[in-house]
Backbone bond lengths (Angstrom), bond angles and torsions (degrees), N, CA, C in turn:
res aa  C-N    CA-C-N  psi(-1)  N-CA   C-N-CA  omega(-1)  CA-C   N-CA-C  phi
1 M - - - 1.454 - - 1.519 109.31 -
2 E 1.292 117.04 136.93 1.448 120.65 174.54 1.520 108.82 -96.29
3 A 1.318 114.85 147.39 1.456 118.47 -178.78 1.514 109.79 -145.06
4 V 1.307 116.09 144.56 1.459 122.69 173.61 1.515 107.15 -115.48
5 L 1.317 116.84 120.71 1.456 120.00 -177.37 1.516 110.41 -67.40
6 P 1.321 117.22 139.20 1.459 120.59 179.59 1.519 111.40 -76.03
7 K 1.328 117.01 167.17 1.454 121.18 178.69 1.521 111.86 -77.59
8 N 1.315 117.26 -23.63 1.451 121.64 -176.74 1.521 109.74 -121.64
9 P 1.346 120.11 158.86 1.457 126.07 9.62 1.521 113.47 -96.32
10 V 1.328 119.62 10.28 1.454 122.68 -172.22 1.522 110.26 -100.16
11 N 1.321 115.89 142.79 1.458 120.99 176.67 1.522 109.03 -79.80
12 D 1.333 117.79 109.16 1.457 122.08 -179.43 1.526 112.79 -93.34
13 H 1.328 118.00 7.62 1.463 123.95 173.16 1.524 112.51 53.70
14 E 1.334 114.80 48.06 1.459 119.12 -179.20 1.521 112.44 -68.75
15 D 1.354 117.32 -17.95 1.457 118.59 177.52 1.523 111.82 -72.18
16 G 1.334 117.17 -17.84 1.456 121.49 175.07 1.514 115.13 76.21
17 I 1.315 118.25 2.01 1.467 120.70 -176.14 1.527 109.68 -69.44
18 G 1.313 115.84 119.76 1.451 121.82 178.38 1.511 115.70 77.11
19 V 1.327 118.31 0.31 1.457 121.74 -175.95 1.529 110.39 -76.45
20 V 1.321 116.47 126.02 1.464 121.27 176.77 1.525 111.72 -112.94
21 N 1.337 116.74 -11.09 1.460 120.29 -178.38 1.529 109.88 -141.82
22 P 1.322 117.82 74.24 1.472 119.75 178.35 1.524 110.30 -67.42
23 H 1.316 116.01 157.63 1.467 120.81 175.80 1.529 106.67 -119.59
24 P 1.341 117.18 82.76 1.471 120.25 -169.13 1.522 114.33 -87.16
25 Y 1.306 117.77 10.82 1.460 119.55 -170.54 1.520 112.22 -81.51
26 N 1.319 114.32 148.58 1.457 121.54 -177.56 1.526 110.85 -95.71
27 V 1.321 115.64 148.08 1.458 121.57 175.59 1.521 108.90 -77.68
28 V 1.339 115.62 128.58 1.461 121.44 177.20 1.525 109.80 -97.14
29 L 1.322 116.08 -48.75 1.467 122.08 178.07 1.523 109.27 -133.72
30 S 1.315 116.57 137.60 1.463 120.43 174.49 1.523 108.75 -166.22
31 N 1.321 114.91 170.39 1.460 121.75 174.25 1.520 107.57 -130.47
32 P 1.329 118.84 93.61 1.463 121.01 -178.79 1.521 114.13 -61.31
33 N 1.331 117.53 -14.21 1.463 121.08 -178.05 1.531 113.42 -95.46
34 I 1.335 117.70 4.86 1.463 119.57 -172.15 1.523 112.42 -61.08
35 C 1.329 117.64 -29.63 1.466 120.61 -178.25 1.529 112.96 -96.77
36 R 1.318 117.20 2.30 1.461 119.91 -179.57 1.512 110.25 -82.50
37 V 1.341 113.59 66.12 1.462 122.73 -179.02 1.519 107.13 -129.03
38 K 1.317 116.86 131.94 1.455 120.61 -179.45 1.519 110.34 -63.43
39 D 1.332 115.92 134.46 1.469 122.96 176.69 1.526 112.07 57.63
40 L 1.337 116.64 39.16 1.462 120.27 179.30 1.532 109.36 -69.77
41 F 1.305 115.57 121.85 1.465 121.02 -174.99 1.518 112.25 -87.87
42 M 1.336 116.79 -39.03 1.459 119.30 -172.48 1.527 111.85 -147.33
43 L 1.329 115.47 138.53 1.462 122.04 165.98 1.514 107.40 -111.50
44 V 1.316 116.18 129.00 1.463 122.09 175.97 1.518 107.95 -106.47
45 Y 1.326 116.91 125.66 1.463 117.59 171.52 1.519 109.27 -112.65
46 V 1.330 114.43 133.52 1.458 122.89 -169.89 1.524 109.18 -118.97
47 H 1.319 116.39 122.40 1.463 119.81 173.23 1.527 108.73 -71.08
48 T 1.307 116.13 127.12 1.457 121.16 -177.53 1.529 108.72 -145.45
49 G 1.329 116.25 -179.44 1.451 122.54 175.02 1.518 109.72 -126.77
50 A 1.306 116.02 158.90 1.466 119.88 -174.94 1.526 112.23 -56.81
51 D 1.334 117.07 -35.73 1.462 120.33 -175.54 1.531 113.14 -91.52
52 H 1.332 117.82 13.21 1.467 121.21 -178.65 1.533 110.84 -97.64
53 Y 1.296 117.73 42.17 1.467 120.84 -175.93 1.523 111.78 -60.03
54 R 1.325 117.82 -41.99 1.465 120.14 -177.07 1.523 111.28 -63.00
55 R 1.318 117.11 -39.08 1.465 119.93 178.02 1.534 110.21 -63.62
56 R 1.321 116.05 -42.87 1.467 118.62 178.55 1.519 111.12 -63.98
57 A 1.332 116.38 -39.32 1.464 120.17 179.79 1.526 110.79 -62.58
58 V 1.332 117.14 -41.57 1.460 120.55 179.34 1.529 110.17 -62.91
59 I 1.327 117.32 -43.13 1.469 120.72 179.83 1.525 110.16 -62.92
60 R 1.333 116.71 -44.62 1.474 119.49 179.85 1.526 112.12 -61.27
61 Q 1.329 117.16 -27.69 1.462 121.27 -176.07 1.530 112.97 -93.37
62 T 1.343 117.31 -9.17 1.470 119.71 -175.40 1.528 109.60 -123.06
63 W 1.323 117.35 -109.29 1.471 119.93 -172.47 1.521 112.81 -70.54
64 G 1.341 118.08 -16.22 1.458 121.07 178.48 1.514 113.99 -101.09
65 D 1.321 116.47 14.48 1.469 121.89 -178.23 1.527 109.59 -74.37
66 I 1.323 116.86 112.12 1.468 119.78 -176.02 1.526 112.34 -73.73
67 K 1.340 117.73 -11.02 1.467 119.22 172.60 1.529 109.73 -73.03
68 R 1.323 116.25 -36.49 1.463 120.62 176.07 1.527 111.09 -75.51
69 F 1.332 115.19 -35.55 1.464 120.85 -175.62 1.530 109.27 -126.76
70 P 1.336 117.27 74.50 1.466 120.49 -175.43 1.529 113.88 -66.01
71 N 1.331 117.35 -13.56 1.470 120.26 178.67 1.528 112.13 -92.17
72 M 1.336 117.06 15.67 1.458 122.94 -177.22 1.526 109.86 -133.71
73 R 1.327 116.19 149.17 1.455 121.74 170.52 1.526 108.66 -131.93
74 V 1.335 115.85 147.77 1.463 122.24 179.58 1.517 108.92 -116.08
75 M 1.331 116.72 136.13 1.459 122.55 178.26 1.530 108.85 -127.91
76 F 1.322 116.02 126.47 1.461 122.06 -179.13 1.528 109.27 -96.12
77 V 1.337 115.83 125.97 1.464 121.55 -171.51 1.524 110.07 -111.72
78 M 1.323 116.32 131.98 1.463 120.67 -177.96 1.517 110.87 -153.63
79 G 1.332 114.95 164.60 1.457 121.66 168.47 1.517 109.20 -102.86
80 K 1.317 116.72 -172.55 1.464 120.77 178.14 1.521 108.90 -87.48
81 T 1.326 116.41 131.27 1.457 120.09 -175.22 1.513 113.30 -115.77
82 S 1.295 117.36 -7.57 1.459 118.53 -174.38 1.524 110.51 -156.36
83 T 1.324 114.34 147.51 1.462 119.28 172.64 1.527 111.03 -93.07
84 I 1.335 116.10 2.68 1.461 120.58 179.64 1.526 109.20 -70.99
85 K 1.310 116.42 119.51 1.459 120.86 -174.16 1.526 111.97 -61.68
86 S 1.319 117.90 -35.51 1.465 119.87 -177.15 1.521 111.46 -63.10
87 M 1.339 117.54 -35.18 1.461 120.03 179.32 1.525 110.26 -69.05
88 Q 1.323 116.57 -42.10 1.455 119.27 178.55 1.523 110.95 -67.21
89 D 1.327 116.12 -36.45 1.469 119.73 175.75 1.524 110.96 -62.28
90 A 1.349 116.30 -39.63 1.461 120.38 178.64 1.527 110.64 -64.86
91 L 1.335 116.80 -40.66 1.463 120.58 177.55 1.525 110.98 -65.34
92 Q 1.324 116.66 -39.20 1.459 120.51 177.31 1.527 110.48 -60.79
93 F 1.330 116.55 -43.82 1.470 120.67 178.11 1.525 110.64 -63.70
94 E 1.343 116.90 -43.07 1.461 121.44 178.87 1.522 110.92 -62.07
95 S 1.329 115.82 -42.49 1.461 120.75 179.55 1.525 110.92 -64.77
96 T 1.325 116.90 -42.45 1.460 121.09 178.85 1.531 111.40 -65.51
97 T 1.335 115.85 -36.74 1.464 120.91 -177.45 1.522 112.05 -72.21
98 Y 1.336 116.15 -44.20 1.466 119.60 -171.31 1.531 113.60 -109.48
99 G 1.321 117.60 -22.09 1.459 120.11 179.28 1.512 113.69 63.33
100 D 1.340 117.15 33.87 1.468 119.77 -175.13 1.533 113.51 -132.33
101 I 1.328 116.97 26.06 1.463 121.80 -179.08 1.523 110.01 -109.41
102 L 1.335 116.69 133.61 1.459 122.50 167.32 1.519 107.33 -121.31
103 E 1.323 116.14 111.41 1.460 122.03 179.93 1.523 109.10 -122.13
104 E 1.333 115.76 129.70 1.462 121.35 173.68 1.519 108.85 -114.96
105 D 1.326 116.16 166.83 1.464 119.07 -169.35 1.529 114.65 -93.69
106 F 1.337 118.59 21.36 1.465 119.42 167.79 1.526 108.46 -78.88
107 E 1.319 116.77 157.58 1.461 120.92 -179.71 1.523 109.68 -72.84
108 D 1.306 116.40 128.45 1.464 121.49 -176.65 1.524 109.66 -81.84
109 T 1.334 115.75 88.81 1.460 122.16 178.44 1.521 109.30 -125.70
110 Y 1.325 115.93 167.60 1.456 120.84 -178.12 1.521 111.63 -60.88
111 H 1.335 116.54 -36.16 1.468 120.38 -177.91 1.520 112.75 -83.09
112 N 1.335 117.07 2.62 1.472 120.70 177.09 1.527 112.61 -111.94
113 L 1.328 116.82 16.98 1.463 119.43 -179.13 1.529 112.00 -60.81
114 T 1.323 116.38 -32.27 1.466 119.67 179.15 1.520 111.07 -57.84
115 F 1.338 117.27 -35.53 1.463 120.48 -179.96 1.527 111.69 -64.78
116 K 1.338 116.87 -32.12 1.476 119.08 176.27 1.518 109.82 -62.85
117 G 1.331 115.70 -45.76 1.452 119.17 -179.25 1.513 112.84 -62.00
118 I 1.346 115.80 -44.26 1.465 119.62 -179.78 1.525 110.48 -66.87
119 G 1.337 116.66 -40.66 1.462 120.40 178.93 1.523 111.67 -61.22
120 A 1.336 116.37 -40.42 1.466 119.96 178.39 1.521 110.93 -66.25
121 L 1.332 117.35 -44.01 1.466 120.61 179.16 1.529 110.80 -63.01
122 K 1.326 116.28 -36.48 1.464 120.32 177.44 1.525 110.49 -62.19
123 F 1.330 115.56 -48.17 1.465 120.28 -179.72 1.528 110.64 -61.20
124 I 1.328 116.91 -47.90 1.465 121.20 -178.69 1.520 110.32 -60.53
125 S 1.334 116.51 -41.06 1.463 120.62 -178.85 1.518 111.87 -62.45
126 H 1.317 117.06 -33.42 1.462 121.18 -178.64 1.529 113.55 -84.92
127 Y 1.331 116.22 -36.19 1.463 118.66 -165.96 1.528 116.01 -120.22
128 C 1.316 118.98 -8.69 1.467 119.00 -167.83 1.523 113.85 -129.90
129 N 1.329 117.32 33.01 1.465 118.16 -178.73 1.529 112.73 -74.66
130 N 1.334 117.20 -3.78 1.473 120.86 176.31 1.514 112.66 -86.81
131 V 1.329 117.49 -10.10 1.462 121.96 -177.61 1.535 109.24 -81.11
132 K 1.321 116.81 146.04 1.463 119.75 -179.22 1.527 112.53 -81.88
133 Y 1.344 116.61 -41.47 1.461 119.74 -176.49 1.526 110.53 -137.59
134 V 1.333 114.47 154.06 1.460 122.57 177.34 1.525 107.95 -124.08
135 L 1.318 116.41 132.42 1.461 121.92 173.53 1.515 108.77 -114.60
136 K 1.328 116.58 129.19 1.467 120.99 171.67 1.514 108.38 -105.42
137 T 1.328 117.41 134.64 1.455 121.15 174.46 1.528 109.25 -152.88
138 D 1.328 116.21 -175.97 1.465 122.23 -179.37 1.521 109.87 -115.44
139 D 1.331 115.88 164.04 1.466 118.44 -173.63 1.529 113.76 -79.33
140 D 1.345 117.70 1.27 1.460 121.09 174.29 1.528 111.26 -108.80
141 V 1.341 116.30 18.94 1.458 122.64 -179.12 1.527 109.03 -112.38
142 F 1.333 116.16 138.47 1.464 121.09 173.53 1.517 108.33 -104.60
143 V 1.323 116.79 126.31 1.461 122.93 -176.99 1.522 109.68 -105.09
144 N 1.337 116.85 129.11 1.465 120.84 171.02 1.525 106.84 -81.05
145 M 1.315 115.53 89.03 1.463 120.96 -171.64 1.523 112.03 -68.24
146 Y 1.325 117.77 -31.86 1.463 119.64 178.18 1.525 110.66 -62.33
147 T 1.337 116.09 -49.43 1.462 120.46 -178.84 1.519 111.18 -64.99
148 L 1.334 116.79 -43.44 1.463 120.42 -178.39 1.523 111.25 -62.41
149 Q 1.332 117.24 -47.79 1.467 119.13 -178.93 1.529 111.60 -65.11
150 N 1.312 117.45 -39.38 1.463 119.25 177.47 1.523 111.05 -61.14
151 H 1.323 116.58 -41.54 1.466 120.95 179.28 1.526 110.68 -63.49
152 L 1.326 116.27 -45.04 1.464 119.54 -178.54 1.529 111.17 -67.52
153 M 1.310 117.07 -35.45 1.460 119.40 177.79 1.529 110.99 -65.43
154 Q 1.320 116.72 -36.22 1.461 120.21 175.81 1.527 110.88 -66.03
155 L 1.325 116.36 -42.08 1.466 120.12 178.04 1.524 111.02 -63.78
156 E 1.334 114.93 -42.18 1.463 118.36 179.29 1.524 110.78 -62.46
157 G 1.318 116.40 -39.95 1.456 120.28 178.47 1.516 112.76 -63.49
158 A 1.350 114.97 -26.44 1.459 120.08 178.39 1.529 112.25 -90.56
159 G 1.336 116.52 2.28 1.458 120.59 176.42 1.507 115.47 93.39
160 Y 1.341 117.37 8.26 1.469 120.45 179.87 1.532 109.38 -92.66
161 N 1.320 116.11 78.05 1.462 119.76 -178.42 1.530 112.88 -133.85
162 K 1.331 117.13 12.73 1.460 121.62 177.09 1.530 109.31 -137.59
163 N 1.345 115.39 149.72 1.466 121.51 177.15 1.531 112.08 51.40
164 L 1.336 115.12 42.51 1.455 120.75 -172.45 1.525 111.71 -113.17
165 I 1.316 116.02 130.19 1.464 122.35 169.54 1.522 107.09 -130.65
166 L 1.320 116.44 123.22 1.462 121.91 177.73 1.518 109.00 -117.09
167 C 1.321 116.93 127.53 1.464 118.98 -178.45 1.521 110.00 -167.77
168 L 1.314 115.05 168.86 1.456 122.23 164.98 1.525 106.82 -80.19
169 V 1.328 116.58 120.34 1.465 120.73 -177.21 1.525 109.90 -94.90
170 W 1.330 115.29 129.48 1.461 121.22 172.64 1.528 108.20 -92.77
171 W 1.320 115.42 124.11 1.460 121.52 -179.41 1.527 109.36 -110.11
172 K 1.326 116.79 138.49 1.465 123.38 172.61 1.522 111.93 52.72
173 M 1.342 115.17 46.48 1.461 120.16 176.76 1.520 109.81 -82.56
174 H 1.323 116.73 134.51 1.454 121.40 -177.71 1.535 110.40 -77.71
175 A 1.308 115.91 140.77 1.464 121.30 170.13 1.523 107.65 -77.35
176 L 1.314 115.74 110.74 1.460 120.22 -175.09 1.527 111.13 -74.42
177 R 1.305 115.96 143.65 1.467 121.62 -178.82 1.524 112.30 -107.65
178 E 1.338 117.53 -0.89 1.457 121.84 178.74 1.523 109.41 -139.58
179 G 1.324 115.86 157.68 1.454 121.24 174.04 1.514 113.60 86.13
180 K 1.345 114.87 -164.67 1.466 123.15 -173.60 1.523 112.17 -58.10
181 W 1.323 117.44 -37.57 1.455 122.28 -175.54 1.533 111.84 -99.22
182 S 1.326 116.74 21.45 1.464 120.98 -175.74 1.527 112.16 -62.04
183 I 1.338 115.21 129.74 1.456 122.69 177.46 1.527 108.98 -124.69
184 P 1.329 119.07 116.65 1.465 119.69 178.73 1.522 111.66 -65.64
185 K 1.333 116.20 151.27 1.460 120.63 -177.17 1.519 112.27 -62.60
186 E 1.345 116.77 -31.37 1.461 118.35 179.45 1.531 111.91 -67.40
187 M 1.335 116.79 -22.57 1.464 120.55 176.22 1.527 111.45 -85.71
188 Y 1.333 116.25 -40.70 1.463 120.71 178.48 1.524 107.87 -144.55
189 P 1.341 117.96 97.28 1.466 121.13 -172.81 1.520 115.02 -74.39
190 E 1.348 118.15 -20.79 1.461 120.29 -176.64 1.535 110.90 -71.95
191 A 1.316 115.81 150.71 1.468 120.55 179.54 1.523 111.86 -75.76
192 L 1.338 117.28 -32.66 1.453 122.22 -176.89 1.523 111.41 -118.21
193 Y 1.328 115.19 145.44 1.466 119.63 171.46 1.533 109.30 -79.74
194 P 1.318 116.73 154.59 1.465 118.54 169.70 1.529 109.33 -67.44
195 P 1.332 118.85 161.71 1.471 119.77 176.62 1.531 110.81 -54.96
196 Y 1.337 115.94 137.57 1.466 119.35 179.69 1.517 110.43 -149.53
197 C 1.323 115.21 161.98 1.462 121.98 -178.97 1.529 111.03 -80.50
198 S 1.311 115.52 138.52 1.455 119.89 170.40 1.523 109.36 -61.57
199 G 1.327 116.75 130.89 1.460 120.89 -178.28 1.512 113.92 -76.91
200 M 1.328 117.89 -5.43 1.459 119.94 178.09 1.525 110.44 -57.83
201 A 1.338 116.08 -39.94 1.463 120.46 177.20 1.520 108.89 -168.44
202 Y 1.316 116.13 134.78 1.459 120.25 168.90 1.520 108.66 -150.39
203 V 1.341 114.67 153.58 1.462 122.38 -176.89 1.514 108.80 -115.89
204 L 1.329 115.61 137.62 1.463 122.72 175.44 1.523 108.99 -122.18
205 S 1.316 117.57 142.11 1.460 117.34 160.00 1.524 105.50 -70.63
206 T 1.307 117.48 143.77 1.465 120.61 -166.16 1.526 113.15 -63.38
207 D 1.338 118.01 -24.33 1.463 119.86 177.97 1.517 112.41 -64.69
208 V 1.338 117.54 -18.52 1.465 121.04 -179.41 1.529 111.16 -76.29
209 A 1.335 118.16 -30.33 1.470 121.79 -174.82 1.523 112.81 -57.02
210 P 1.350 121.29 -52.05 1.464 119.57 179.42 1.527 112.82 -65.45
211 K 1.333 118.03 -27.41 1.465 119.76 176.39 1.524 110.65 -67.31
212 L 1.326 116.63 -42.64 1.462 119.80 177.50 1.524 111.08 -67.16
213 Y 1.330 116.08 -42.52 1.470 119.61 178.56 1.516 110.83 -60.13
214 D 1.317 117.39 -45.48 1.457 121.07 179.73 1.525 110.67 -62.42
215 A 1.330 117.34 -42.30 1.464 121.13 -178.70 1.523 111.66 -65.75
216 S 1.344 117.57 -28.18 1.468 120.54 -175.65 1.521 112.77 -62.06
217 F 1.336 117.44 -25.38 1.468 120.26 179.49 1.526 111.66 -67.60
218 F 1.323 116.92 -22.57 1.461 120.89 -170.82 1.521 113.22 -114.51
219 V 1.333 116.65 9.91 1.462 121.96 175.29 1.522 107.65 -117.79
220 K 1.315 116.74 122.99 1.461 121.50 -176.69 1.522 111.29 -54.92
221 F 1.325 116.27 138.47 1.466 122.16 -179.00 1.526 110.99 -54.66
222 F 1.332 114.18 138.63 1.469 121.97 174.96 1.510 106.69 -141.50
223 W 1.332 117.42 127.94 1.462 119.15 -167.58 1.524 113.79 -75.59
224 V 1.337 118.55 -18.35 1.473 119.34 176.98 1.528 106.86 -78.04
225 D 1.318 116.09 99.34 1.464 120.41 -166.91 1.524 113.72 -64.80
226 D 1.349 117.14 -36.06 1.463 118.24 179.15 1.534 110.40 -59.82
227 V 1.313 116.26 -46.19 1.470 121.35 -179.20 1.510 110.22 -65.62
228 Y 1.327 117.53 -45.39 1.457 121.10 -176.02 1.524 111.86 -64.52
229 L 1.310 116.57 -51.13 1.463 119.16 -173.99 1.516 112.66 -73.01
């Protein structure tokens, strides 16, 4: 499905004033109706890649099965990874079949993971303000959805349903200068990162999503998505 994001209700800062990190990418595939479900409790967005079909299939058949969890929807978020028409055709068929793909036209590379997060927050801000909670995870993670939903329902009953972020917090993590996560000093001169959520999984009350999306325009891009978001 093709979709054009509306101008409202979110401020997309088209005037450009003060913007240091615009998100100019276009939506290739999406389902704007994915959250139009009565009493929708949770939207899960999953970072994935175009060629990770088997991982998506496993999620749809297990913890992401909406027949088991009718109060939840799962959305798989990706960039474009190939100019091969057959792969895009396969994604189009998958999107039409399941209605759970969000694809934008940035290049799907390891250093562009931050764009997946921003793209998902943009979509949620426009289309999913009726959802109570948002879970972010990756396509190589298994979620105990029964335990998670029970925990969130208890929190909601206690009044914890606004301005909420739940995650494993990394404290005093070093900015590595070598290896896969290498960050040059000119990009990030500090020795330690500020506290941040592990990107393996974190939960937001849905009111937090547009706040993070709005803030992203004014925070300089940083490719380590867990730290940035």
